[in-house]
N, CA, C and O of each residue as an XYZ file, in Angstrom:
272
protein
N       0.921     -1.183     -0.079
C      -0.059     -0.104     -0.375
C       1.374      1.357      0.091
O       2.338      1.580      0.823
N       0.367      2.052     -1.185
C       1.051      3.218     -1.056
C       0.539      4.528     -0.914
O      -0.387      4.987     -1.584
N       1.365      5.312      0.262
C       0.674      6.132      1.175
C       0.720      7.507      0.446
O       1.880      7.907      0.341
N      -0.255      8.385     -0.113
C       0.353      9.535     -0.614
C      -0.009     11.315      0.243
O       0.509     12.430      0.300
N      -1.396     10.478      0.843
C      -1.566     11.548      2.040
C      -2.020     11.518      3.204
O      -3.219     11.783      3.281
N      -1.449     11.269      4.230
C      -1.870     10.323      5.574
C      -2.610     11.621      6.187
O      -3.021     11.187      7.264
N      -2.875     12.520      6.130
C      -3.776     13.310      6.916
C      -5.376     12.884      6.062
O      -6.223     13.775      5.986
N      -5.583     11.920      5.645
C      -6.828     11.623      5.547
C      -6.853     10.213      6.210
O      -7.765      9.609      5.645
N      -6.303      9.440      7.104
C      -6.404      8.923      7.822
C      -6.539      8.904      9.225
O      -5.726      9.481      9.947
N      -7.720      8.143      9.758
C      -8.224      8.633     11.124
C      -6.557      8.050     12.032
O      -5.553      7.532     11.543
N      -6.790      8.322     13.086
C      -5.809      8.924     14.314
C      -4.966      7.200     14.509
O      -3.814      6.928     14.848
N      -6.358      6.131     14.052
C      -6.406      4.565     14.516
C      -5.457      4.401     13.388
O      -4.261      4.121     13.302
N      -6.269      4.632     12.676
C      -5.478      4.153     11.425
C      -3.793      4.230     10.574
O      -3.082      3.549      9.835
N      -3.807      5.570     11.295
C      -2.395      5.761     11.486
C      -1.344      5.048     11.749
O      -0.209      4.939     11.285
N      -2.209      4.389     12.942
C      -1.210      4.007     13.721
C      -1.355      2.405     13.464
O      -0.666      1.600     14.091
N      -1.926      2.173     12.881
C      -2.313      0.610     12.620
C      -1.222     -0.002     11.291
O      -0.866     -1.127     10.940
N      -0.816      2.030     10.599
C      -0.778      1.770      9.696
C       1.270      1.972      9.587
O       1.908      1.638      8.588
N       1.899      2.572     10.862
C       2.986      2.621     11.189
C       3.187      1.501     12.061
O       4.400      1.303     12.119
N       2.526      0.634     12.803
C       2.832     -0.553     13.102
C       2.797     -1.467     12.419
O       3.234     -2.479     12.968
N       2.295     -1.658     10.922
C       2.655     -2.603      9.737
C       3.772     -1.965      9.058
O       3.998     -2.497      7.971
N       4.301     -1.302      9.255
C       5.404     -0.006      7.988
C       6.295     -0.972      9.103
O       6.955     -1.831      8.519
N       6.448     -0.989     10.753
C       7.243     -0.576     11.557
C       7.891     -2.539     10.866
O       9.045     -2.777     10.508
N       6.626     -3.663     10.889
C       6.849     -4.555     10.873
C       7.892     -5.126      9.458
O       9.077     -5.398      9.654
N       7.351     -5.230      8.276
C       7.633     -4.802      6.886
C       8.755     -4.232      7.187
O       9.439     -4.110      6.171
N       9.241     -3.843      8.081
C      10.627     -3.180      7.744
C      11.827     -4.140      8.520
O      12.999     -4.413      8.262
N      10.453     -4.644     10.082
C      12.008     -6.082     11.016
C      11.349     -7.107      9.729
O      11.487     -6.091      9.048
N      10.874     -7.959      8.932
C      10.928     -8.781      8.176
C      11.187     -8.268      6.560
O      10.700     -8.938      5.649
N      11.826     -7.280      6.324
C      13.095     -7.132      4.822
C      14.301     -6.954      5.922
O      15.376     -6.677      5.389
N      14.319     -7.014      6.747
C      15.709     -6.708      7.605
C      15.966     -7.999      7.760
O      17.156     -8.269      7.598
N      14.967     -9.287      8.132
C      15.272    -10.604      8.742
C      15.605    -10.963      7.099
O      16.749    -11.249      6.745
N      14.682    -10.919      6.335
C      15.105    -11.555      5.316
C      16.562    -11.198      4.326
O      17.169    -12.092      3.737
N      17.009     -9.594      4.278
C      17.757    -10.067      4.128
C      19.089    -10.040      4.744
O      20.040     -9.654      4.065
N      19.270    -10.449      6.092
C      20.172    -11.140      6.726
C      20.373    -12.838      5.719
O      21.235    -13.155      4.900
N      19.186    -13.604      6.245
C      19.806    -14.958      5.664
C      19.575    -14.601      3.822
O      19.966    -15.680      3.376
N      19.396    -14.211      3.245
C      19.346    -13.762      1.363
C      21.244    -13.868      1.347
O      22.039    -13.911      2.286
N      21.473    -13.883     -0.249
C      22.810    -13.677     -0.719
C      22.887    -13.269     -1.888
O      21.921    -13.729     -2.498
N      23.421    -12.743     -2.444
C      23.335    -12.474     -4.221
C      22.773    -10.961     -3.926
O      21.854    -10.714     -3.145
N      23.484    -10.013     -4.686
C      23.505     -8.638     -5.561
C      22.234     -8.395     -6.072
O      22.062     -7.181     -6.171
N      21.455     -8.919     -6.367
C      20.110     -8.707     -7.168
C      19.306     -8.795     -5.630
O      18.779     -7.765     -5.211
N      19.232    -10.091     -4.795
C      18.188     -9.685     -3.363
C      18.538     -8.512     -2.613
O      17.785     -7.586     -2.311
N      20.340     -8.708     -2.212
C      20.661     -7.148     -2.130
C      19.723     -5.898     -2.476
O      18.738     -5.649     -1.782
N      19.967     -5.374     -3.231
C      19.241     -4.884     -4.683
C      18.080     -4.377     -3.896
O      17.932     -3.328     -3.270
N      17.160     -5.579     -4.128
C      15.613     -5.822     -4.371
C      15.155     -5.500     -2.799
O      14.081     -4.913     -2.663
N      16.017     -5.902     -1.443
C      15.615     -5.912     -0.066
C      15.489     -4.484      0.362
O      14.636     -3.903      1.032
N      17.218     -3.866     -0.556
C      17.480     -2.191     -0.121
C      16.716     -1.626     -0.628
O      16.351     -0.686      0.077
N      15.858     -1.712     -2.217
C      14.880     -0.452     -2.465
C      13.190     -1.109     -1.622
O      12.173     -0.422     -1.715
N      13.186     -2.039     -1.104
C      11.904     -2.368     -0.302
C      12.017     -1.664      1.173
O      11.010     -1.610      1.879
N      13.329     -1.098      1.644
C      13.666     -0.750      2.867
C      13.238      0.403      2.755
O      12.212      0.911      3.209
N      14.495      1.052      1.791
C      13.831      2.683      1.769
C      13.196      2.992      1.524
O      13.141      4.221      1.563
N      11.757      2.065      0.886
C      10.493      2.415      0.187
C       9.574      2.419      1.695
O       8.712      3.249      1.987
N       9.933      1.490      2.368
C       8.815      0.977      3.858
C       9.544      2.726      4.920
O       8.989      3.654      5.510
N      10.976      2.342      4.642
C      11.536      3.570      5.382
C      11.144      4.744      5.271
O      11.003      5.334      6.342
N      10.816      5.546      3.955
C       9.962      6.788      3.272
C       8.620      6.906      4.067
O       8.121      7.531      5.003
N       8.404      6.190      3.385
C       6.828      5.968      3.786
C       6.423      5.596      5.679
O       5.338      5.845      6.205
N       7.342      5.117      6.209
C       7.370      5.451      7.797
C       7.742      6.564      8.366
O       7.243      6.622      9.490
N       8.564      7.729      8.054
C       8.617      8.662      8.360
C       7.642      9.731      7.605
O       8.020     10.650      8.332
N       7.170     10.050      7.175
C       5.916     10.578      6.203
C       5.027     10.256      7.361
O       4.548     11.269      7.871
N       4.623      8.967      7.997
C       3.574      8.725      9.252
C       3.766      9.215     10.316
O       2.889      9.815     10.938
N       5.185      9.018     10.802
C       5.445      9.342     11.858
C       5.267     10.928     12.168
O       4.701     11.365     13.169
N       5.913     11.802     11.020
C       5.512     12.819     11.279
C       3.613     13.966     11.226
O       2.882     14.888     11.592
N       3.815     13.180     10.699
C       2.164     13.093     10.572
C       1.604     13.195     12.162
O       0.976     14.053     12.783
N       2.137     11.929     12.477
C       1.404     11.447     13.530
C       1.914     12.440     14.957
O       1.351     12.592     16.042
N       3.269     13.038     14.398
C       3.710     13.967     15.672
C       3.150     15.295     15.554
O       3.267     16.072     16.502
N       2.437     15.707     14.285
C       1.830     16.923     13.934
C       1.012     16.543     14.807
O       1.219     17.062     15.905
N      -0.151     15.584     14.743
C      -1.602     15.721     15.582
C      -1.199     15.688     17.197
O      -1.993     16.025     18.075
N       0.301     15.180     17.480
C       0.071     15.177     19.145
C       0.676     16.849     19.642
O       0.663     17.419     20.733
N       1.241     17.315     18.111
C       1.618     18.600     18.656
C       0.521     19.715     18.611
O       0.806     20.886     18.866
N      -1.018     19.225     18.204
C      -1.912     20.242     17.980
C      -2.347     20.687     19.322
O      -3.162     21.603     19.434
């Protein structure tokens, strides 16, 4: 799921999505540790970067809401 506007999420949905992304990042990291090969490393790095970027956006939105 790609997210373009986190402001449309409810607070509960935002928290759920953050939890999902954190779990995804954990799983990608575990997969990367068990795989070898340049193609696997590049794919995992791309996935990790995308998930981390989305997590950062959602965390900023969560922080913005908390500081309202």
